[in-house]
N, CA, C and O atoms as a Maestro MAE file, in Angstrom:
{
 s_m_m2io_version
 :::
 2.0.0
}

f_m_ct {
 s_m_title
 :::
 protein
 m_atom[316] {
  # First column is atom index #
  i_m_mmod_type
  r_m_x_coord
  r_m_y_coord
  r_m_z_coord
  i_m_residue_number
  s_m_chain_name
  s_m_pdb_residue_name
  s_m_pdb_atom_name
  i_m_atomic_number
  :::
  1 25 -7.061 -1.997 -25.832 1 A "MET " " N  " 7
  2 3 -7.660 -1.678 -24.542 1 A "MET " " CA " 6
  3 2 -7.460 -0.187 -24.272 1 A "MET " " C  " 6
  4 15 -6.345 0.325 -24.376 1 A "MET " " O  " 8
  5 25 -8.529 0.493 -23.930 2 A "SER " " N  " 7
  6 3 -8.445 1.921 -23.647 2 A "SER " " CA " 6
  7 2 -7.785 2.143 -22.284 2 A "SER " " C  " 6
  8 15 -7.624 1.219 -21.488 2 A "SER " " O  " 8
  9 25 -7.419 3.370 -22.052 3 A "ARG " " N  " 7
  10 3 -6.774 3.723 -20.779 3 A "ARG " " CA " 6
  11 2 -7.716 3.467 -19.601 3 A "ARG " " C  " 6
  12 15 -7.290 2.982 -18.552 3 A "ARG " " O  " 8
  13 25 -8.996 3.795 -19.779 4 A "LYS " " N  " 7
  14 3 -9.995 3.580 -18.725 4 A "LYS " " CA " 6
  15 2 -10.160 2.091 -18.427 4 A "LYS " " C  " 6
  16 15 -10.266 1.695 -17.266 4 A "LYS " " O  " 8
  17 25 -10.183 1.272 -19.471 5 A "GLU " " N  " 7
  18 3 -10.298 -0.180 -19.286 5 A "GLU " " CA " 6
  19 2 -9.062 -0.743 -18.594 5 A "GLU " " C  " 6
  20 15 -9.167 -1.632 -17.749 5 A "GLU " " O  " 8
  21 25 -7.898 -0.225 -18.951 6 A "ALA " " N  " 7
  22 3 -6.648 -0.685 -18.340 6 A "ALA " " CA " 6
  23 2 -6.626 -0.346 -16.852 6 A "ALA " " C  " 6
  24 15 -6.204 -1.163 -16.034 6 A "ALA " " O  " 8
  25 25 -7.078 0.853 -16.504 7 A "LEU " " N  " 7
  26 3 -7.122 1.255 -15.101 7 A "LEU " " CA " 6
  27 2 -8.103 0.390 -14.326 7 A "LEU " " C  " 6
  28 15 -7.803 -0.054 -13.218 7 A "LEU " " O  " 8
  29 25 -9.260 0.151 -14.897 8 A "SER " " N  " 7
  30 3 -10.268 -0.696 -14.256 8 A "SER " " CA " 6
  31 2 -9.728 -2.104 -14.039 8 A "SER " " C  " 6
  32 15 -9.952 -2.700 -12.986 8 A "SER " " O  " 8
  33 25 -9.027 -2.630 -15.015 9 A "SER " " N  " 7
  34 3 -8.430 -3.965 -14.912 9 A "SER " " CA " 6
  35 2 -7.376 -4.002 -13.795 9 A "SER " " C  " 6
  36 15 -7.324 -4.952 -13.014 9 A "SER " " O  " 8
  37 25 -6.540 -2.958 -13.729 10 A "PHE " " N  " 7
  38 3 -5.518 -2.885 -12.680 10 A "PHE " " CA " 6
  39 2 -6.159 -2.872 -11.296 10 A "PHE " " C  " 6
  40 15 -5.707 -3.576 -10.393 10 A "PHE " " O  " 8
  41 25 -7.205 -2.076 -11.131 11 A "ILE " " N  " 7
  42 3 -7.882 -1.979 -9.835 11 A "ILE " " CA " 6
  43 2 -8.474 -3.328 -9.440 11 A "ILE " " C  " 6
  44 15 -8.389 -3.728 -8.279 11 A "ILE " " O  " 8
  45 25 -9.073 -4.028 -10.400 12 A "GLN " " N  " 7
  46 3 -9.631 -5.352 -10.111 12 A "GLN " " CA " 6
  47 2 -8.544 -6.334 -9.694 12 A "GLN " " C  " 6
  48 15 -8.763 -7.167 -8.815 12 A "GLN " " O  " 8
  49 25 -7.382 -6.241 -10.316 13 A "GLN " " N  " 7
  50 3 -6.277 -7.151 -10.014 13 A "GLN " " CA " 6
  51 2 -5.692 -6.924 -8.627 13 A "GLN " " C  " 6
  52 15 -5.264 -7.877 -7.975 13 A "GLN " " O  " 8
  53 25 -5.667 -5.673 -8.165 14 A "ILE " " N  " 7
  54 3 -5.030 -5.392 -6.874 14 A "ILE " " CA " 6
  55 2 -5.996 -5.386 -5.700 14 A "ILE " " C  " 6
  56 15 -5.563 -5.307 -4.551 14 A "ILE " " O  " 8
  57 25 -7.300 -5.468 -5.966 15 A "HIS " " N  " 7
  58 3 -8.279 -5.481 -4.875 15 A "HIS " " CA " 6
  59 2 -8.028 -6.682 -3.976 15 A "HIS " " C  " 6
  60 15 -7.848 -7.801 -4.457 15 A "HIS " " O  " 8
  61 25 -8.018 -6.444 -2.664 16 A "ALA " " N  " 7
  62 3 -7.774 -7.463 -1.636 16 A "ALA " " CA " 6
  63 2 -6.348 -8.015 -1.682 16 A "ALA " " C  " 6
  64 15 -6.092 -9.124 -1.213 16 A "ALA " " O  " 8
  65 25 -5.435 -7.248 -2.242 17 A "ARG " " N  " 7
  66 3 -4.016 -7.631 -2.294 17 A "ARG " " CA " 6
  67 2 -3.170 -6.584 -1.572 17 A "ARG " " C  " 6
  68 15 -3.606 -5.447 -1.394 17 A "ARG " " O  " 8
  69 25 -1.978 -6.961 -1.162 18 A "PRO " " N  " 7
  70 3 -1.083 -5.984 -0.515 18 A "PRO " " CA " 6
  71 2 -0.651 -4.887 -1.492 18 A "PRO " " C  " 6
  72 15 -0.277 -5.168 -2.631 18 A "PRO " " O  " 8
  73 25 -0.707 -3.640 -1.030 19 A "VAL " " N  " 7
  74 3 -0.316 -2.494 -1.854 19 A "VAL " " CA " 6
  75 2 0.516 -1.518 -1.016 19 A "VAL " " C  " 6
  76 15 0.516 -1.561 0.214 19 A "VAL " " O  " 8
  77 25 1.216 -0.647 -1.724 20 A "VAL " " N  " 7
  78 3 1.917 0.483 -1.116 20 A "VAL " " CA " 6
  79 2 1.256 1.740 -1.656 20 A "VAL " " C  " 6
  80 15 1.112 1.898 -2.868 20 A "VAL " " O  " 8
  81 25 0.855 2.628 -0.766 21 A "VAL " " N  " 7
  82 3 0.277 3.914 -1.159 21 A "VAL " " CA " 6
  83 2 1.256 4.997 -0.724 21 A "VAL " " C  " 6
  84 15 1.507 5.176 0.468 21 A "VAL " " O  " 8
  85 25 1.801 5.708 -1.688 22 A "LYS " " N  " 7
  86 3 2.752 6.789 -1.411 22 A "LYS " " CA " 6
  87 2 1.991 8.105 -1.426 22 A "LYS " " C  " 6
  88 15 1.274 8.403 -2.382 22 A "LYS " " O  " 8
  89 25 2.145 8.891 -0.371 23 A "LEU " " N  " 7
  90 3 1.477 10.183 -0.279 23 A "LEU " " CA " 6
  91 2 2.380 11.297 -0.792 23 A "LEU " " C  " 6
  92 15 3.595 11.132 -0.899 23 A "LEU " " O  " 8
  93 25 1.769 12.429 -1.104 24 A "ASN " " N  " 7
  94 3 2.528 13.602 -1.554 24 A "ASN " " CA " 6
  95 2 3.558 14.039 -0.516 24 A "ASN " " C  " 6
  96 15 4.582 14.624 -0.867 24 A "ASN " " O  " 8
  97 25 3.292 13.760 0.754 25 A "SER " " N  " 7
  98 3 4.196 14.144 1.840 25 A "SER " " CA " 6
  99 2 5.422 13.238 1.929 25 A "SER " " C  " 6
  100 15 6.367 13.542 2.657 25 A "SER " " O  " 8
  101 25 5.411 12.121 1.189 26 A "GLY " " N  " 7
  102 3 6.527 11.179 1.233 26 A "GLY " " CA " 6
  103 2 6.285 9.995 2.147 26 A "GLY " " C  " 6
  104 15 7.084 9.059 2.159 26 A "GLY " " O  " 8
  105 25 5.208 10.008 2.909 27 A "VAL " " N  " 7
  106 3 4.868 8.905 3.808 27 A "VAL " " CA " 6
  107 2 4.283 7.757 2.992 27 A "VAL " " C  " 6
  108 15 3.507 7.978 2.063 27 A "VAL " " O  " 8
  109 25 4.663 6.522 3.347 28 A "ASP " " N  " 7
  110 3 4.128 5.322 2.704 28 A "ASP " " CA " 6
  111 2 3.166 4.632 3.647 28 A "ASP " " C  " 6
  112 15 3.402 4.566 4.853 28 A "ASP " " O  " 8
  113 25 2.077 4.118 3.088 29 A "TYR " " N  " 7
  114 3 1.169 3.251 3.822 29 A "TYR " " CA " 6
  115 2 1.142 1.924 3.092 29 A "TYR " " C  " 6
  116 15 0.947 1.871 1.877 29 A "TYR " " O  " 8
  117 25 1.339 0.852 3.844 30 A "ARG " " N  " 7
  118 3 1.331 -0.495 3.266 30 A "ARG " " CA " 6
  119 2 0.229 -1.289 3.936 30 A "ARG " " C  " 6
  120 15 0.121 -1.323 5.162 30 A "ARG " " O  " 8
  121 25 -0.582 -1.922 3.119 31 A "GLY " " N  " 7
  122 3 -1.679 -2.711 3.656 31 A "GLY " " CA " 6
  123 2 -2.427 -3.421 2.548 31 A "GLY " " C  " 6
  124 15 -2.003 -3.421 1.392 31 A "GLY " " O  " 8
  125 25 -3.542 -4.023 2.915 32 A "VAL " " N  " 7
  126 3 -4.371 -4.753 1.962 32 A "VAL " " CA " 6
  127 2 -5.462 -3.811 1.461 32 A "VAL " " C  " 6
  128 15 -6.199 -3.227 2.255 32 A "VAL " " O  " 8
  129 25 -5.560 -3.666 0.147 33 A "LEU " " N  " 7
  130 3 -6.535 -2.757 -0.451 33 A "LEU " " CA " 6
  131 2 -7.945 -3.294 -0.248 33 A "LEU " " C  " 6
  132 15 -8.292 -4.365 -0.746 33 A "LEU " " O  " 8
  133 25 -8.753 -2.538 0.490 34 A "ALA " " N  " 7
  134 3 -10.136 -2.928 0.744 34 A "ALA " " CA " 6
  135 2 -11.081 -2.228 -0.223 34 A "ALA " " C  " 6
  136 15 -12.070 -2.814 -0.662 34 A "ALA " " O  " 8
  137 25 -10.777 -0.966 -0.560 35 A "CYS " " N  " 7
  138 3 -11.692 -0.198 -1.401 35 A "CYS " " CA " 6
  139 2 -10.945 0.966 -2.047 35 A "CYS " " C  " 6
  140 15 -10.031 1.543 -1.458 35 A "CYS " " O  " 8
  141 25 -11.350 1.290 -3.254 36 A "LEU " " N  " 7
  142 3 -10.780 2.418 -3.988 36 A "LEU " " CA " 6
  143 2 -11.902 3.011 -4.830 36 A "LEU " " C  " 6
  144 15 -12.569 2.288 -5.570 36 A "LEU " " O  " 8
  145 25 -12.119 4.330 -4.723 37 A "ASP " " N  " 7
  146 3 -13.194 4.938 -5.507 37 A "ASP " " CA " 6
  147 2 -12.630 5.813 -6.632 37 A "ASP " " C  " 6
  148 15 -11.416 5.901 -6.816 37 A "ASP " " O  " 8
  149 25 -13.518 6.447 -7.366 38 A "GLY " " N  " 7
  150 3 -13.132 7.253 -8.513 38 A "GLY " " CA " 6
  151 2 -12.331 8.496 -8.167 38 A "GLY " " C  " 6
  152 15 -11.706 9.089 -9.046 38 A "GLY " " O  " 8
  153 25 -12.335 8.900 -6.912 39 A "TYR " " N  " 7
  154 3 -11.562 10.060 -6.455 39 A "TYR " " CA " 6
  155 2 -10.227 9.650 -5.850 39 A "TYR " " C  " 6
  156 15 -9.517 10.480 -5.283 39 A "TYR " " O  " 8
  157 25 -9.886 8.374 -5.970 40 A "MET " " N  " 7
  158 3 -8.664 7.798 -5.404 40 A "MET " " CA " 6
  159 2 -8.697 7.775 -3.884 40 A "MET " " C  " 6
  160 15 -7.645 7.655 -3.256 40 A "MET " " O  " 8
  161 25 -9.878 7.886 -3.269 41 A "ASN " " N  " 7
  162 3 -9.993 7.652 -1.835 41 A "ASN " " CA " 6
  163 2 -9.762 6.162 -1.614 41 A "ASN " " C  " 6
  164 15 -10.291 5.329 -2.350 41 A "ASN " " O  " 8
  165 25 -8.976 5.834 -0.608 42 A "ILE " " N  " 7
  166 3 -8.520 4.463 -0.422 42 A "ILE " " CA " 6
  167 2 -8.832 3.990 0.991 42 A "ILE " " C  " 6
  168 15 -8.662 4.727 1.962 42 A "ILE " " O  " 8
  169 25 -9.288 2.757 1.086 43 A "ALA " " N  " 7
  170 3 -9.449 2.087 2.381 43 A "ALA " " CA " 6
  171 2 -8.474 0.919 2.398 43 A "ALA " " C  " 6
  172 15 -8.472 0.081 1.496 43 A "ALA " " O  " 8
  173 25 -7.648 0.874 3.433 44 A "LEU " " N  " 7
  174 3 -6.682 -0.206 3.603 44 A "LEU " " CA " 6
  175 2 -6.968 -0.965 4.892 44 A "LEU " " C  " 6
  176 15 -7.473 -0.398 5.861 44 A "LEU " " O  " 8
  177 25 -6.645 -2.239 4.893 45 A "GLU " " N  " 7
  178 3 -6.711 -3.072 6.089 45 A "GLU " " CA " 6
  179 2 -5.289 -3.505 6.435 45 A "GLU " " C  " 6
  180 15 -4.414 -3.526 5.570 45 A "GLU " " O  " 8
  181 25 -5.062 -3.851 7.698 46 A "GLN " " N  " 7
  182 3 -3.742 -4.306 8.172 46 A "GLN " " CA " 6
  183 2 -2.660 -3.308 7.749 46 A "GLN " " C  " 6
  184 15 -1.641 -3.679 7.165 46 A "GLN " " O  " 8
  185 25 -2.904 -2.055 8.055 47 A "THR " " N  " 7
  186 3 -2.084 -0.957 7.543 47 A "THR " " CA " 6
  187 2 -0.876 -0.671 8.414 47 A "THR " " C  " 6
  188 15 -0.949 -0.697 9.642 47 A "THR " " O  " 8
  189 25 0.237 -0.395 7.747 48 A "GLU " " N  " 7
  190 3 1.470 0.035 8.417 48 A "GLU " " CA " 6
  191 2 1.884 1.372 7.806 48 A "GLU " " C  " 6
  192 15 1.798 1.563 6.593 48 A "GLU " " O  " 8
  193 25 2.333 2.296 8.658 49 A "GLU " " N  " 7
  194 3 2.783 3.613 8.210 49 A "GLU " " CA " 6
  195 2 4.308 3.667 8.276 49 A "GLU " " C  " 6
  196 15 4.903 3.368 9.312 49 A "GLU " " O  " 8
  197 25 4.929 4.048 7.168 50 A "TYR " " N  " 7
  198 3 6.386 4.160 7.089 50 A "TYR " " CA " 6
  199 2 6.775 5.598 6.796 50 A "TYR " " C  " 6
  200 15 6.268 6.212 5.857 50 A "TYR " " O  " 8
  201 25 7.677 6.126 7.604 51 A "VAL " " N  " 7
  202 3 8.228 7.461 7.396 51 A "VAL " " CA " 6
  203 2 9.726 7.299 7.214 51 A "VAL " " C  " 6
  204 15 10.407 6.736 8.071 51 A "VAL " " O  " 8
  205 25 10.237 7.796 6.092 52 A "ASN " " N  " 7
  206 3 11.661 7.636 5.751 52 A "ASN " " CA " 6
  207 2 12.088 6.179 5.805 52 A "ASN " " C  " 6
  208 15 13.198 5.867 6.238 52 A "ASN " " O  " 8
  209 25 11.203 5.283 5.364 53 A "GLY " " N  " 7
  210 3 11.516 3.869 5.298 53 A "GLY " " CA " 6
  211 2 11.427 3.115 6.616 53 A "GLY " " C  " 6
  212 15 11.670 1.909 6.656 53 A "GLY " " O  " 8
  213 25 11.079 3.815 7.703 54 A "GLN " " N  " 7
  214 3 10.998 3.175 9.018 54 A "GLN " " CA " 6
  215 2 9.554 3.072 9.464 54 A "GLN " " C  " 6
  216 15 8.775 4.015 9.328 54 A "GLN " " O  " 8
  217 25 9.206 1.900 10.005 55 A "LEU " " N  " 7
  218 3 7.853 1.670 10.499 55 A "LEU " " CA " 6
  219 2 7.573 2.592 11.677 55 A "LEU " " C  " 6
  220 15 8.330 2.615 12.647 55 A "LEU " " O  " 8
  221 25 6.474 3.360 11.591 56 A "LYS " " N  " 7
  222 3 6.111 4.297 12.661 56 A "LYS " " CA " 6
  223 2 4.851 3.877 13.401 56 A "LYS " " C  " 6
  224 15 4.782 4.008 14.623 56 A "LYS " " O  " 8
  225 25 3.847 3.371 12.677 57 A "ASN " " N  " 7
  226 3 2.572 2.997 13.297 57 A "ASN " " CA " 6
  227 2 1.976 1.807 12.579 57 A "ASN " " C  " 6
  228 15 2.280 1.533 11.418 57 A "ASN " " O  " 8
  229 25 1.104 1.098 13.313 58 A "LYS " " N  " 7
  230 3 0.296 0.034 12.718 58 A "LYS " " CA " 6
  231 2 -1.154 0.346 13.025 58 A "LYS " " C  " 6
  232 15 -1.503 0.711 14.149 58 A "LYS " " O  " 8
  233 25 -2.002 0.197 12.005 59 A "PHE " " N  " 7
  234 3 -3.429 0.459 12.139 59 A "PHE " " CA " 6
  235 2 -4.196 -0.759 11.635 59 A "PHE " " C  " 6
  236 15 -3.724 -1.473 10.750 59 A "PHE " " O  " 8
  237 25 -5.370 -0.992 12.195 60 A "GLY " " N  " 7
  238 3 -6.222 -2.042 11.660 60 A "GLY " " CA " 6
  239 2 -6.747 -1.617 10.304 60 A "GLY " " C  " 6
  240 15 -6.499 -2.278 9.295 60 A "GLY " " O  " 8
  241 25 -7.476 -0.506 10.286 61 A "ASP " " N  " 7
  242 3 -8.027 0.049 9.048 61 A "ASP " " CA " 6
  243 2 -7.553 1.488 8.908 61 A "ASP " " C  " 6
  244 15 -7.382 2.199 9.899 61 A "ASP " " O  " 8
  245 25 -7.345 1.905 7.670 62 A "ALA " " N  " 7
  246 3 -6.948 3.287 7.406 62 A "ALA " " CA " 6
  247 2 -7.697 3.779 6.174 62 A "ALA " " C  " 6
  248 15 -7.897 3.038 5.212 62 A "ALA " " O  " 8
  249 25 -8.104 5.037 6.223 63 A "PHE " " N  " 7
  250 3 -8.778 5.670 5.104 63 A "PHE " " CA " 6
  251 2 -7.927 6.851 4.654 63 A "PHE " " C  " 6
  252 15 -7.579 7.718 5.455 63 A "PHE " " O  " 8
  253 25 -7.600 6.875 3.384 64 A "ILE " " N  " 7
  254 3 -6.711 7.902 2.840 64 A "ILE " " CA " 6
  255 2 -7.474 8.702 1.793 64 A "ILE " " C  " 6
  256 15 -8.030 8.138 0.850 64 A "ILE " " O  " 8
  257 25 -7.494 9.992 1.962 65 A "ARG " " N  " 7
  258 3 -8.178 10.867 1.013 65 A "ARG " " CA " 6
  259 2 -7.382 10.943 -0.286 65 A "ARG " " C  " 6
  260 15 -6.160 11.091 -0.270 65 A "ARG " " O  " 8
  261 25 -8.079 10.840 -1.393 66 A "GLY " " N  " 7
  262 3 -7.443 10.720 -2.701 66 A "GLY " " CA " 6
  263 2 -6.539 11.861 -3.108 66 A "GLY " " C  " 6
  264 15 -5.568 11.637 -3.830 66 A "GLY " " O  " 8
  265 25 -6.825 13.097 -2.665 67 A "ASN " " N  " 7
  266 3 -5.988 14.216 -3.098 67 A "ASN " " CA " 6
  267 2 -4.595 14.182 -2.467 67 A "ASN " " C  " 6
  268 15 -3.727 14.962 -2.859 67 A "ASN " " O  " 8
  269 25 -4.370 13.298 -1.503 68 A "ASN " " N  " 7
  270 3 -3.051 13.149 -0.884 68 A "ASN " " CA " 6
  271 2 -2.205 12.071 -1.544 68 A "ASN " " C  " 6
  272 15 -1.018 11.952 -1.237 68 A "ASN " " O  " 8
  273 25 -2.787 11.281 -2.444 69 A "VAL " " N  " 7
  274 3 -2.123 10.107 -3.006 69 A "VAL " " CA " 6
  275 2 -1.246 10.490 -4.193 69 A "VAL " " C  " 6
  276 15 -1.705 11.123 -5.144 69 A "VAL " " O  " 8
  277 25 0.021 10.096 -4.122 70 A "LEU " " N  " 7
  278 3 0.943 10.270 -5.238 70 A "LEU " " CA " 6
  279 2 0.836 9.069 -6.177 70 A "LEU " " C  " 6
  280 15 0.708 9.232 -7.390 70 A "LEU " " O  " 8
  281 25 0.891 7.845 -5.601 71 A "TYR " " N  " 7
  282 3 0.708 6.641 -6.414 71 A "TYR " " CA " 6
  283 2 0.323 5.445 -5.550 71 A "TYR " " C  " 6
  284 15 0.475 5.454 -4.329 71 A "TYR " " O  " 8
  285 25 -0.177 4.419 -6.226 72 A "ILE " " N  " 7
  286 3 -0.480 3.128 -5.606 72 A "ILE " " CA " 6
  287 2 0.333 2.096 -6.360 72 A "ILE " " C  " 6
  288 15 0.366 2.095 -7.591 72 A "ILE " " O  " 8
  289 25 0.988 1.215 -5.616 73 A "SER " " N  " 7
  290 3 1.815 0.179 -6.224 73 A "SER " " CA " 6
  291 2 1.506 -1.161 -5.571 73 A "SER " " C  " 6
  292 15 1.125 -1.215 -4.402 73 A "SER " " O  " 8
  293 25 1.668 -2.220 -6.312 74 A "THR " " N  " 7
  294 3 1.495 -3.547 -5.715 74 A "THR " " CA " 6
  295 2 2.687 -3.859 -4.833 74 A "THR " " C  " 6
  296 15 3.786 -3.346 -5.045 74 A "THR " " O  " 8
  297 25 2.463 -4.689 -3.863 75 A "GLN " " N  " 7
  298 3 3.513 -5.072 -2.921 75 A "GLN " " CA " 6
  299 2 3.555 -6.580 -2.875 75 A "GLN " " C  " 6
  300 15 2.519 -7.238 -2.782 75 A "GLN " " O  " 8
  301 25 4.755 -7.129 -2.941 76 A "LYS " " N  " 7
  302 3 4.883 -8.580 -2.864 76 A "LYS " " CA " 6
  303 2 4.497 -9.037 -1.460 76 A "LYS " " C  " 6
  304 15 4.772 -8.360 -0.469 76 A "LYS " " O  " 8
  305 25 3.856 -10.196 -1.402 77 A "ARG " " N  " 7
  306 3 3.465 -10.755 -0.115 77 A "ARG " " CA " 6
  307 2 4.693 -11.147 0.692 77 A "ARG " " C  " 6
  308 15 5.692 -11.620 0.150 77 A "ARG " " O  " 8
  309 25 4.595 -10.941 2.001 78 A "ARG " " N  " 7
  310 3 5.679 -11.346 2.900 78 A "ARG " " CA " 6
  311 2 5.392 -12.759 3.378 78 A "ARG " " C  " 6
  312 15 4.256 -13.087 3.720 78 A "ARG " " O  " 8
  313 25 6.405 -13.580 3.401 79 A "TYR " " N  " 7
  314 3 6.241 -14.972 3.838 79 A "TYR " " CA " 6
  315 2 6.975 -15.219 5.136 79 A "TYR " " C  " 6
  316 15 6.949 -16.335 5.656 79 A "TYR " " O  " 8
  :::
 }
 m_bond[315] {
  # First column is bond index #
  i_m_from
  i_m_to
  i_m_order
  :::
  1 1 2 1
  2 2 3 1
  3 3 4 2
  4 3 5 1
  5 5 6 1
  6 6 7 1
  7 7 8 2
  8 7 9 1
  9 9 10 1
  10 10 11 1
  11 11 12 2
  12 11 13 1
  13 13 14 1
  14 14 15 1
  15 15 16 2
  16 15 17 1
  17 17 18 1
  18 18 19 1
  19 19 20 2
  20 19 21 1
  21 21 22 1
  22 22 23 1
  23 23 24 2
  24 23 25 1
  25 25 26 1
  26 26 27 1
  27 27 28 2
  28 27 29 1
  29 29 30 1
  30 30 31 1
  31 31 32 2
  32 31 33 1
  33 33 34 1
  34 34 35 1
  35 35 36 2
  36 35 37 1
  37 37 38 1
  38 38 39 1
  39 39 40 2
  40 39 41 1
  41 41 42 1
  42 42 43 1
  43 43 44 2
  44 43 45 1
  45 45 46 1
  46 46 47 1
  47 47 48 2
  48 47 49 1
  49 49 50 1
  50 50 51 1
  51 51 52 2
  52 51 53 1
  53 53 54 1
  54 54 55 1
  55 55 56 2
  56 55 57 1
  57 57 58 1
  58 58 59 1
  59 59 60 2
  60 59 61 1
  61 61 62 1
  62 62 63 1
  63 63 64 2
  64 63 65 1
  65 65 66 1
  66 66 67 1
  67 67 68 2
  68 67 69 1
  69 69 70 1
  70 70 71 1
  71 71 72 2
  72 71 73 1
  73 73 74 1
  74 74 75 1
  75 75 76 2
  76 75 77 1
  77 77 78 1
  78 78 79 1
  79 79 80 2
  80 79 81 1
  81 81 82 1
  82 82 83 1
  83 83 84 2
  84 83 85 1
  85 85 86 1
  86 86 87 1
  87 87 88 2
  88 87 89 1
  89 89 90 1
  90 90 91 1
  91 91 92 2
  92 91 93 1
  93 93 94 1
  94 94 95 1
  95 95 96 2
  96 95 97 1
  97 97 98 1
  98 98 99 1
  99 99 100 2
  100 99 101 1
  101 101 102 1
  102 102 103 1
  103 103 104 2
  104 103 105 1
  105 105 106 1
  106 106 107 1
  107 107 108 2
  108 107 109 1
  109 109 110 1
  110 110 111 1
  111 111 112 2
  112 111 113 1
  113 113 114 1
  114 114 115 1
  115 115 116 2
  116 115 117 1
  117 117 118 1
  118 118 119 1
  119 119 120 2
  120 119 121 1
  121 121 122 1
  122 122 123 1
  123 123 124 2
  124 123 125 1
  125 125 126 1
  126 126 127 1
  127 127 128 2
  128 127 129 1
  129 129 130 1
  130 130 131 1
  131 131 132 2
  132 131 133 1
  133 133 134 1
  134 134 135 1
  135 135 136 2
  136 135 137 1
  137 137 138 1
  138 138 139 1
  139 139 140 2
  140 139 141 1
  141 141 142 1
  142 142 143 1
  143 143 144 2
  144 143 145 1
  145 145 146 1
  146 146 147 1
  147 147 148 2
  148 147 149 1
  149 149 150 1
  150 150 151 1
  151 151 152 2
  152 151 153 1
  153 153 154 1
  154 154 155 1
  155 155 156 2
  156 155 157 1
  157 157 158 1
  158 158 159 1
  159 159 160 2
  160 159 161 1
  161 161 162 1
  162 162 163 1
  163 163 164 2
  164 163 165 1
  165 165 166 1
  166 166 167 1
  167 167 168 2
  168 167 169 1
  169 169 170 1
  170 170 171 1
  171 171 172 2
  172 171 173 1
  173 173 174 1
  174 174 175 1
  175 175 176 2
  176 175 177 1
  177 177 178 1
  178 178 179 1
  179 179 180 2
  180 179 181 1
  181 181 182 1
  182 182 183 1
  183 183 184 2
  184 183 185 1
  185 185 186 1
  186 186 187 1
  187 187 188 2
  188 187 189 1
  189 189 190 1
  190 190 191 1
  191 191 192 2
  192 191 193 1
  193 193 194 1
  194 194 195 1
  195 195 196 2
  196 195 197 1
  197 197 198 1
  198 198 199 1
  199 199 200 2
  200 199 201 1
  201 201 202 1
  202 202 203 1
  203 203 204 2
  204 203 205 1
  205 205 206 1
  206 206 207 1
  207 207 208 2
  208 207 209 1
  209 209 210 1
  210 210 211 1
  211 211 212 2
  212 211 213 1
  213 213 214 1
  214 214 215 1
  215 215 216 2
  216 215 217 1
  217 217 218 1
  218 218 219 1
  219 219 220 2
  220 219 221 1
  221 221 222 1
  222 222 223 1
  223 223 224 2
  224 223 225 1
  225 225 226 1
  226 226 227 1
  227 227 228 2
  228 227 229 1
  229 229 230 1
  230 230 231 1
  231 231 232 2
  232 231 233 1
  233 233 234 1
  234 234 235 1
  235 235 236 2
  236 235 237 1
  237 237 238 1
  238 238 239 1
  239 239 240 2
  240 239 241 1
  241 241 242 1
  242 242 243 1
  243 243 244 2
  244 243 245 1
  245 245 246 1
  246 246 247 1
  247 247 248 2
  248 247 249 1
  249 249 250 1
  250 250 251 1
  251 251 252 2
  252 251 253 1
  253 253 254 1
  254 254 255 1
  255 255 256 2
  256 255 257 1
  257 257 258 1
  258 258 259 1
  259 259 260 2
  260 259 261 1
  261 261 262 1
  262 262 263 1
  263 263 264 2
  264 263 265 1
  265 265 266 1
  266 266 267 1
  267 267 268 2
  268 267 269 1
  269 269 270 1
  270 270 271 1
  271 271 272 2
  272 271 273 1
  273 273 274 1
  274 274 275 1
  275 275 276 2
  276 275 277 1
  277 277 278 1
  278 278 279 1
  279 279 280 2
  280 279 281 1
  281 281 282 1
  282 282 283 1
  283 283 284 2
  284 283 285 1
  285 285 286 1
  286 286 287 1
  287 287 288 2
  288 287 289 1
  289 289 290 1
  290 290 291 1
  291 291 292 2
  292 291 293 1
  293 293 294 1
  294 294 295 1
  295 295 296 2
  296 295 297 1
  297 297 298 1
  298 298 299 1
  299 299 300 2
  300 299 301 1
  301 301 302 1
  302 302 303 1
  303 303 304 2
  304 303 305 1
  305 305 306 1
  306 306 307 1
  307 307 308 2
  308 307 309 1
  309 309 310 1
  310 310 311 1
  311 311 312 2
  312 311 313 1
  313 313 314 1
  314 314 315 1
  315 315 316 2
  :::
 }
}
């Protein structure tokens, strides 16, 4: 599997699932991945903003510009 195929597979697996998006500034956004494009622009639903590990804000929808993204990680569902 090529690197491009692996990335495409990962994106398909995490679509509509809880994710953590870490920004270059150190802020984390946690929510359900609604959309991700080729520039790493991200749309999240049910979004929570964490600064230094503490919840600061809750948003219904959030749009994050790709040049601010350090990484995207899967997040285990909360029960």
